N, C-alpha and C positions, 0 to 999 in steps of 0.2 A: 504494500500500500504506500502511496506517495504521501508526502506531507502537504500536498497541495490542498487548498481550502475547497470546500464544497460550495460555500456561499461567498459571493463577491459583490461589491457595490455595482458591478456592471450588469447584473442579471435582474430580471423582474421578480416580483414577490411570488407570482405563480410558479415560475421556474425554480425558485428557491425551495418552495414547498414540494414540488415534484422531485427534486433531488433528495430532500430529507426523507420523503415517503419511500423513495426508491431504496434508500439504505435500510429502512425498516423492513421492506419486502425481502431484500437480500438476506437480512439477519434471520427472518422467519423461515427462510428456505433451508436453514441449517448451516453446519460448518462452524468456523471459528470467527465469524464476523464480530467486531466489537459491540454492536448493538444486540447481539444474541443474548448476552447476559445483562439483565436490567435490574435496577433497584425498585422493588415494590414497597410502598409505604401504606400502612393501614393505621387505624386508631384503636387502641385497646380500651378496656372497660374503665380505666382511670383517665381516659381522654388523652393519653400520651401517644405520640407517634411511634410506630414500630416499623423498622425497615429490614428488608432482607433481599438477597439476590435471588432471582428466579430466571428461568430460561424461557425466552420468547419462542412459542411454538407455532403461532399463526398470526396473521394480520389480514383482516378482511375489511372491505368497503372503506378503506382509507381512514377508519376510525375505531375498529374493534381489535383489541390486542388479546391474545389468548396465551395463558400459561397453565401448567399442570401442577397438582400438589396432592399430598396425602390429605384426605378430608378430615383427619383428626388433628391437623396442624392448627396452631394458634391463629394463623391468618384467616382460616375459614370461619372460625367462631367470631373473629373481629369483624369480618365482612358481613356476617349474618346480623350483627348488631348495628353496624354503620357501614353502608356500602360505598361511601366516599373513599376513593383511593387515589394515589398518584404513582406514576412511573417516572424514573429518571434514567435516561440513556446517556452514555458518553463515549465518543469516538476519539481516543487519544491521538491517533495519527492525524486525523483531520481537524482536531481541536473543536469538535462540534458537540453541543449538548442539546438534548431534546427532553423537555418536561411535558408530561401528560397528566391531566386531571380528569377523572371520570367516575363512573358508577360501575361497581363490580357485581357480577352475577355468578353464583356457584351452580355448576351443572354436574349432577352426580347420578343421573338416571337418563333414560331415553336413547333415541337413535344416535344422536351426535356423540354421547358418552360411549356407547357401545362401539361406534365406528372408530373413534379416536383411540380407545383402548386397544382394539384389534390392530389398527394400522400403525400406531405409534408406541404407546406405552407398554404393550404386552411383550415387546422385544427386550425390554429391560425393566421388569416389573418390581424389582427390589425397592426402588425409592417409594413405592406406594404399598408395600407389602410387609413391612417390619412388624413383628409380633409386638414389639414395644412401641407405643405411640410416640410421635415426635414431641420433644420437649420434656419427656418423662426422665427423672433423674435415674442414673444407673451407676453401678460401682466401677465397671470396666467397659471400655468401648466395644468389646466383643459381644456384650449382651444385646447390642442393637443389631447384630448380624444374623439373627434368626428370622426367616421369612415364611410367611404363609402365602404360597404362590398359587393357590386355588382361586381362580376368578379375579375380579377387580373390586373387592369390597371397599378399599380405601382410596381408590383413584378418583380424583375429581378434576374438573376443568374450571378455571376462573376466566371469565370473559369480561374484559374491561371496555366499556363503551366510552370513548373520549368525548368530553364536551368542551375542553380547552387544551390547546397545545401551543407550546412556544419552543422555537429553536434559538440557540445562541451560538453564533460563529465567533470564536475567539480570534483576534487579530491584533496583537500588540495593544495599542490604545484605541483602535478603530473597530471595535466589536460590532457585529451586525445581529439584530434580533428581530424576529417576526412572530406573529401569533395567528392562530386560527381558532375560531369558535364554531362549534356545531350547535345551532339553535334548536329549540324543541320543535319548531315547525318544519324541520328538515333542511332549512337554509344554512349556509355557511358564510361566515365573514372572515376576512383575512386583513392583516395590516402590519405595517412596520411599527416597531416600538423602540423607545430609547433603551439601549443596553444598560 
């Protein structure tokens, strides 16, 4: 990857967003793209932010981000209580940040759940199949390495529908920042904003 910037002052705002969304699509396709690993922030019962790294699995309709998790994880119970979440992407080589704010939905049954388990998650089921639930205290790391590999009882999908996105292209002292809002009536607004 080159150090060349994705966003420059010479391109239009629409072209800037096309480039940023193109990077997200590349990351969702797999491999070692820097946007593949993203920070997901939720809010816990004490109203404190909780962040963790997740793997971007899919990106649909230029506004729906998909990740997978164990349904027993803290993030799923936090989303059940407060579905407001944020994602933070960073591409170190391109010096590009993407922030996403949206509403999360947990999908743990149905056709999409079955399809994604069969096509994606069942090839490496261990992250969703530990006998010991995520976050439970253990005495030795090996205790977490016992798996129940029958079916997909703990696999779930988190779909994040973005309603606000911002990119920030770092460039010395002349940073470039843009935003996109997805309005409830289906319309989108975009604009440049001061970094």
